[in-house]
N, C-alpha and C positions, 0 to 999 in steps of 0.2 A: 593528480592521479596517484593512487597508491601503487608503487611499482611492484609490490609483493603479490597483489591480487588483482588480476585483470582478466578481461574476457578476450576471446580469440580475435574478435574484430577490432579490439583496442591495441593490438600489437604494434602497428605502425607508429602510433602516438607514443607508446611506451618506449620504443627504441629511440625516438627523438629525445624523450625526456632523460633517458640514460646518457645520451651524448651531452646533453645540457649539464647534467650533474658532473660528468667527467671534466667538462670545460670549467665549471665552477671551482673544482678542486685544483685544476691547472692554474686558474687565475689567482688563487690564493698563494700558490707557490711562486708566482711571477710578479709579486708586488714590487720587488726591487727593480725589475725591468719594466719601466713604464710603457715602453712600446709594445712589449709582449702582453702586458696586462690589459692595455687598451684594445689590442687585437682580440683577446679572449672575450672581453666584455661585449665587443661589437658582434662577435660570432654567437655569443649566448643570446643577445637581443634578437638576432636574425632567426636563430633556431626556435626561440620561444614563440615568435610571431608565426613561424611556419607550423609549429606544433598546435597552436591554438586554431589556426585556419584548418588544419587537417582534422582536428577534433570536431570542429563545427561541421565540416563536410560529412564526416562519418555519422555524427549523431542527427543530422538532418535527413539522412537516408537510411535509417534503420529498418530492417524487415521485422514483421511481427514476431518471428522466432528470436531475433536478437533482442527485441524489447522484452520478451518473456525471460530471457537470460538476465537482462538488466534488473527486472522486477525481483529476481531471485538472488541478486548479488549478495554475497556473504557479508559485505560491509554496509549494506543498505540499512538505514535507520528503522527500528521497530517501534511498536507502540510505546514501550517504556522510555525510549529515547525522546519521543515527542512529549510524553507527560512531564518529563523533566524540563523541557524547554518552552512548551506552549502554555502549560498551566502552572499554577502555584498551589501550594498546600494540598497536594494530592495525597489522599488517604486510601490505601488499597483495602478492599473488602474481600473476604474469602468465603468459599463454601457455598454449596447449593441447598444446605439444610436438609439433605436427603441421603447423600452417599458420601461425597468427599469434595475436597477442593481440587479443581483442575487448573494446573499452572499454564496450560495452553491458552487460556483466556484470563486476562487481567481486567480489573475494573475497580472503580471507587469514585468517591466524591473529590472534586477539585474546583479551583477558581479559574475562570477564564476572564481576564481583566478583573472586573469587580463583580462578576456574576457566578454563583455556584452552579456547577453542572455535574452530570454523571458521565464519566468516561469509561468506555468498555472497548476492548480490542484484543485481537489475537497477538500472541507473543511467541516468537521463535527464539532459539538460543544461538549463541555464537561459538562457544567452545563445545567440544564433544559432550562434556558433562551437562552443560546447559541445554543442549539439543535434546538429550535423552530426558532431562527433567521436564522440559516444555513439550515433549513429544513431537518435536519438529513443527510446532505450531498447529498440530492437528487435534482439535478438541474431542473429548468424549462427551456423552450426553450430559454428564454433570457440569461440564463447562457451559453448555448452552442453558442449562437450568439455573446456573449461577447468574448468567447474563440476564435472564428474564426476571430473576429475583431482584437484581439491582435496578432493572428498568421499571419494574412495578413499584419499587421504593421511590424512584425518581418521580413517578407519576403521583404518588401520594404526597410527596414533598413539593410537587409542582416545579420540578427542576428540569431543564432541557437535557437531552441525551445526545452525546457525541460518540460515535463508534468508529473504530479503525479496523479495516479489513486487511489481513495479510496472512493467508493460509493456503496450503496446497489443497485442503479439503478436510471434511470431518474424518476422524479416525475410523477406518473400516474393520477394526478388530472384532473378534467374536464377542468379547466382553462388552464392547460398545453396543453391538447389535442386541445382545441379551438385555441390556439396560435401556433399550428403546431409543437408539440413535435417530431413526427416522421420525419418530413421534416427537422427540425433543426439538428437532429442526422445524417440523411443521407447526408445532405450538408456538415457537418463537416468531415465525412469520405471521401467524394469526394474531398473536398478542401485540406485536409491533404495529400492525396495521390499525390497531384500535387505541393505542396509547394517546392520551389527551395532552401531550406535551410536545414541543418541537423536537424533531430528530434530524440530526445531520450525520450522514455517512461519508467517510473518507476512505477510499481504496488507496492504501499507501504502498502496496507491493503486489503480491500475488493473490488475486481473488478467485478461489477455486470452488466451484460447485455449490451444493447446498451448505457446505461448511462455511462459506462466505455469506450466502444469502440469509443464513440464520440470524445474523446481526446487521443485515443490509437493507432493511425496509425503512426508508426515511423520507422526510419531506424534501430534502436536498441530498443528492448523491454527487460527491466530488471524486475525481480521479487524478492522482499525480500523473504527470506527463508520461512517465515510463512505467506505469503500473498496468496490470491486466485484470480482466474480469471475465470469467467464462464458466460454462456449465461443466466443463471437464478440462483436464490438462491436455496439452497437445500430444504428449506421449500416450496418454490413455485413449484419446480419440484415434490416433494412428494405429494403436494396437487393436482397437475394435474394428475399424473400417478396413484396414489393410493387413492386419495381423503382423504389423511391422512397426515397432516403436521408433525406428530410425527415420521414419517419414514425419517426424514431429514438426519439421519446418513447413511442410505442406499443410498439415492439420492446423497449424497456427494461423496461416493465411485464411483458411476456410472458416475458422471459428469467429473471426471478426472480434477479437478479444482486446484490442488496444484501446487506449483512451480516446483517440481520434475516431475510431470506428464506432465506439459506444456513444460518443457525443453526437455523432451524425445520426445514429439510430434512436436518439433521445432516451437512452437508458441512463446515461449520466447527464448531470446538469451543468457541469463546469470542469474544465481541465486546469489543474494547478501546475504552472511551469516549474521545472526543476533546474537547478544549476547545471551548467555545461558539464556533461559527463555523468550526470545522475545525482540523485539526492545525497549519496554517500560522499560526494566530492566536497560538499559544503553543508554540513548538517545544520549549522546555526542559521544560515540564510534560508534553507529549506523550511526549518521550523518557523522562522519569522514570516515567511510567505504564507504558510499554512495557517498560522495564527490569525493573520490579517483576514484571510478568507472566512475562517470560522466566525470571527467577531462580526464581520460584515453580514454574513448570512443569518446569524442568530438575531441580529438587530432587525433584519428584514422579516424573519418569521414571527417576531414578537408583535408585529402589526396585526396578526390574524387572531381571531377568536378560536376557541377549542373546536367549535363546530366547523368553522372554515378550514382549519388545519386538517381535520378528518376528511372533509369533503374533497379537498385538493389532493390529499394522499390517495384516496380511493380512485379518483379520476386519473391520477398519475400512473398508477399501476394497471388500471383497466385499459388504458390506451396503449400499453406496451404490446408488441407482437400483433399489431393490426394486420389483417389480410382481407383480400377482396375476392369474391367469387364472380365468375362471368360464364355465361352460356355462349359457346361458340358454335 
């Protein structure tokens, strides 16, 4: 666990890890004293086991609001982190051929194992400068129009599409509205529902509102264990319902936004397990696990014809949100 950046509920583990680091330094200074050195090593081993057990207990009982915080963790891997590790020969493509390039959405051609695919995803920034450049991962209409241009290219080339969702939502600025934010999102949803190539969607962090759904229509929807997917942020929901953003934890429970909730509701098709403590604790392992899932699902989707894919995709989304009426 990175001691410099941690969440409130991780504090007990962080405190133990600080003690372990202090003991390691002490052990280095006591190499001449074999008894003291052995004692330090023994205590380090005991505290390490205790820290791991405590971490397992904490992460097996996270609340929806805590999972939301984890999905937003500043060290969590973003789309470009995965393109470097999951794919090879990634060539980023820019622009919507209409207004400008939107850095909040990245996309391009890449190789997954030995198969060419189109990769598209939201991209947040880490430093203050990057966050401003990427608009905090909130796309403008031109971002979605770039995405649909790349998806249409993939269809012409008969290449599968893989999308990564990680956004608070579409940018709500005046300029975005003037350039047709709602229309751009709606068109993406419509076009994705009709694309004649396999589409795999992976929610890797925060899946917020229509900003996420605009690249979220697929044949298979995966969610990382500590990712979220919702029509609105918990803070926004609390502000609307109770006029009080501090009730975000209550809203998070009501929204059913966690991977477990959405798998149970059949919105997502699979939960990808994360390393203990979250994806940021071991990015290489997380990328390997995600790659294995993408390769496996792509092989499975290749078994179906274009007509079968479209029919299954239609049925998948028509069956969401079923309800029953009864006369009492």
